C-alpha positions in Angstrom: -108.0 -253.8 -70.9 -111.6 -255.2 -70.4 -114.5 -253.0 -69.7 -115.0 -254.5 -66.3 -111.5 -253.4 -65.2 -112.0 -250.0 -66.5 -115.3 -249.7 -64.5 -113.6 -251.1 -61.3 -110.8 -248.6 -61.7 -113.3 -245.7 -62.2 -115.4 -246.9 -59.3 -112.2 -246.9 -57.0 -111.3 -243.5 -58.2 -115.0 -242.0 -57.6 -114.8 -243.6 -54.1 -111.4 -242.0 -53.3 -112.6 -238.6 -54.5 -115.8 -238.8 -52.6 -113.9 -239.8 -49.3 -111.7 -236.7 -49.7 -114.6 -234.5 -50.5 -116.6 -235.7 -47.3 -113.7 -235.3 -45.1 -113.0 -231.7 -46.2 -116.7 -230.9 -46.0 -116.9 -232.3 -42.4 -113.9 -230.5 -41.3 -115.2 -227.1 -42.8 -118.6 -227.7 -41.3 -117.1 -228.6 -37.7 -114.5 -225.7 -37.6 -116.4 -222.7 -39.5 -120.2 -223.7 -39.4 -122.7 -225.2 -41.7 -122.4 -222.5 -44.4 -118.7 -223.0 -44.9 -118.7 -226.3 -47.1 -121.3 -224.5 -49.5 -119.1 -221.2 -49.7 -116.1 -223.3 -50.4 -118.0 -225.2 -53.1 -119.3 -222.2 -54.8 -115.8 -220.5 -54.7 -114.2 -223.7 -56.4 -117.0 -223.7 -59.1 -116.3 -220.1 -59.8 -112.6 -220.8 -60.0 -113.3 -223.9 -62.4 -115.5 -221.7 -64.6 -112.8 -218.9 -64.8 -110.1 -221.6 -65.7 -112.5 -223.0 -68.3 -113.0 -219.5 -69.9 -109.4 -218.7 -69.8 -108.5 -221.9 -71.5 -111.0 -221.8 -74.1 -109.7 -218.4 -75.2 -106.2 -219.5 -75.7 -105.0 -219.6 -79.3 -103.7 -223.2 -79.7 -101.6 -222.1 -82.8 -99.6 -219.8 -80.4 -98.3 -222.8 -78.7 -96.7 -224.1 -81.8 -95.5 -220.9 -83.1 -93.2 -220.4 -80.0 -91.3 -223.6 -80.7 
């Protein structure tokens, strides 16, 4: 696969993700006020940080020992 095709797919994925993020932020802004998208973003970032910490503390050998 050429680098141009990879970049084109990456740009398309970014565009789709940004479109969804903008729609969600706009809906939150309209229905709950201007602070809602920022609170939602803060909550998602805390959730992502928690998941990262949880997944990094897992023992990878534990997965293979159960098999």
